[in-house]
C-alpha positions as a Markdown table, in Angstrom:
| # | Residue | x | y | z |
|---|---|---|---|---|
| 1 | Unk | 89.0 | 121.8 | 116.3 |
| 2 | Unk | 86.1 | 119.4 | 116.9 |
| 3 | Unk | 85.8 | 118.5 | 113.2 |
| 4 | Unk | 89.6 | 117.8 | 113.1 |
| 5 | Unk | 89.3 | 115.4 | 116.0 |
| 6 | Unk | 86.3 | 113.6 | 114.5 |
| 7 | Unk | 88.1 | 113.3 | 111.2 |
| 8 | Unk | 91.2 | 112.0 | 112.9 |
| 9 | Unk | 89.2 | 109.5 | 114.9 |
| 10 | Unk | 87.4 | 108.3 | 111.8 |
| 11 | Unk | 90.5 | 107.9 | 109.7 |
| 12 | Unk | 92.3 | 106.3 | 112.6 |
| 13 | Unk | 89.5 | 103.7 | 112.8 |
| 14 | Unk | 89.5 | 103.3 | 109.1 |
| 15 | Unk | 93.2 | 102.6 | 109.1 |
| 16 | Unk | 92.8 | 100.1 | 111.9 |
| 17 | Unk | 90.0 | 98.4 | 110.1 |
| 18 | Unk | 92.1 | 98.4 | 106.9 |
| 19 | Unk | 95.0 | 96.8 | 108.8 |
| 20 | Unk | 92.7 | 94.2 | 110.2 |
| 21 | Unk | 91.3 | 93.5 | 106.8 |
| 22 | Unk | 94.8 | 93.0 | 105.3 |
| 23 | Unk | 95.6 | 90.7 | 108.2 |
| 24 | Unk | 92.5 | 88.7 | 107.4 |
| 25 | Unk | 93.4 | 88.4 | 103.8 |
| 26 | Unk | 96.9 | 87.2 | 104.7 |
| 27 | Unk | 95.3 | 84.6 | 106.9 |
| 28 | Unk | 93.0 | 83.5 | 104.1 |
| 29 | Unk | 96.0 | 83.2 | 101.8 |
| 30 | Unk | 97.7 | 80.9 | 104.3 |
| 31 | Unk | 94.5 | 78.8 | 104.6 |
| 32 | Unk | 94.5 | 78.4 | 100.8 |
| 33 | Unk | 98.1 | 77.1 | 100.9 |
| 34 | Unk | 97.3 | 74.7 | 103.7 |
| 35 | Unk | 94.4 | 73.5 | 101.6 |
| 36 | Unk | 96.8 | 72.6 | 98.9 |
| 37 | Unk | 97.1 | 75.6 | 96.7 |
| 38 | Unk | 100.6 | 76.5 | 95.4 |
| 39 | Unk | 101.6 | 80.0 | 96.7 |
| 40 | Unk | 102.0 | 81.1 | 93.1 |
| 41 | Unk | 98.4 | 80.1 | 92.4 |
| 42 | Unk | 97.2 | 82.1 | 95.4 |
| 43 | Unk | 99.1 | 85.2 | 94.1 |
| 44 | Unk | 97.6 | 84.6 | 90.6 |
| 45 | Unk | 94.1 | 84.4 | 92.1 |
| 46 | Unk | 94.7 | 87.7 | 94.0 |
| 47 | Unk | 95.9 | 89.3 | 90.8 |
| 48 | Unk | 92.6 | 88.2 | 89.2 |
| 49 | Unk | 90.7 | 89.9 | 92.0 |
| 50 | Unk | 92.6 | 93.1 | 91.4 |
| 51 | Unk | 95.6 | 92.9 | 93.8 |
| 52 | Unk | 98.5 | 93.7 | 91.5 |
| 53 | Unk | 100.1 | 96.1 | 94.0 |
| 54 | Unk | 100.7 | 96.3 | 97.7 |
| 55 | Unk | 97.5 | 95.7 | 99.7 |
| 56 | Unk | 98.3 | 98.8 | 101.8 |
| 57 | Unk | 97.8 | 100.9 | 98.7 |
| 58 | Unk | 94.3 | 99.7 | 98.0 |
| 59 | Unk | 91.1 | 101.2 | 99.2 |
| 60 | Unk | 89.3 | 99.7 | 102.1 |
| 61 | Unk | 86.3 | 98.9 | 99.9 |
| 62 | Unk | 88.4 | 97.1 | 97.4 |
| 63 | Unk | 90.0 | 95.0 | 100.1 |
| 64 | Unk | 86.6 | 94.1 | 101.5 |
| 65 | Unk | 85.5 | 92.8 | 98.1 |
| 66 | Unk | 88.7 | 90.9 | 97.7 |
| 67 | Unk | 88.3 | 89.3 | 101.2 |
| 68 | Unk | 84.7 | 88.3 | 100.2 |
| 69 | Unk | 85.9 | 86.7 | 96.9 |
| 70 | Unk | 88.7 | 84.8 | 98.7 |
| 71 | Unk | 86.2 | 83.4 | 101.3 |
| 72 | Unk | 83.9 | 82.4 | 98.4 |
| 73 | Unk | 86.8 | 80.7 | 96.6 |
| 74 | Unk | 87.8 | 78.9 | 99.8 |
| 75 | Unk | 84.3 | 77.7 | 100.5 |
| 76 | Unk | 84.0 | 76.4 | 96.9 |
| 77 | Unk | 87.4 | 74.6 | 97.3 |
| 78 | Unk | 86.3 | 73.0 | 100.5 |
| 79 | Unk | 83.0 | 71.8 | 99.0 |
| 80 | Unk | 84.9 | 70.3 | 96.1 |
| 81 | Unk | 87.2 | 68.4 | 98.5 |
| 82 | Unk | 84.2 | 67.1 | 100.4 |
| 83 | Unk | 82.7 | 65.7 | 97.2 |
| 84 | Unk | 85.6 | 63.2 | 96.8 |
């Protein structure tokens, strides 16, 4: 019984973390569009990072990597805009 409760708590937390991560990625996508990217460009970029399916179907670890890559891309784009 104890192990079942611990497992349920762990996976519940993991699901909450995954949901938060998906929300973060959606917010980053919106920031990219506000920065001037076409929504199709954002989708293409995500496909390059491995999101060809629904984010809910991806592992937490994959989503974490994608989030990091998008943040890096946004930071690079902001630096380029500041150069002008």
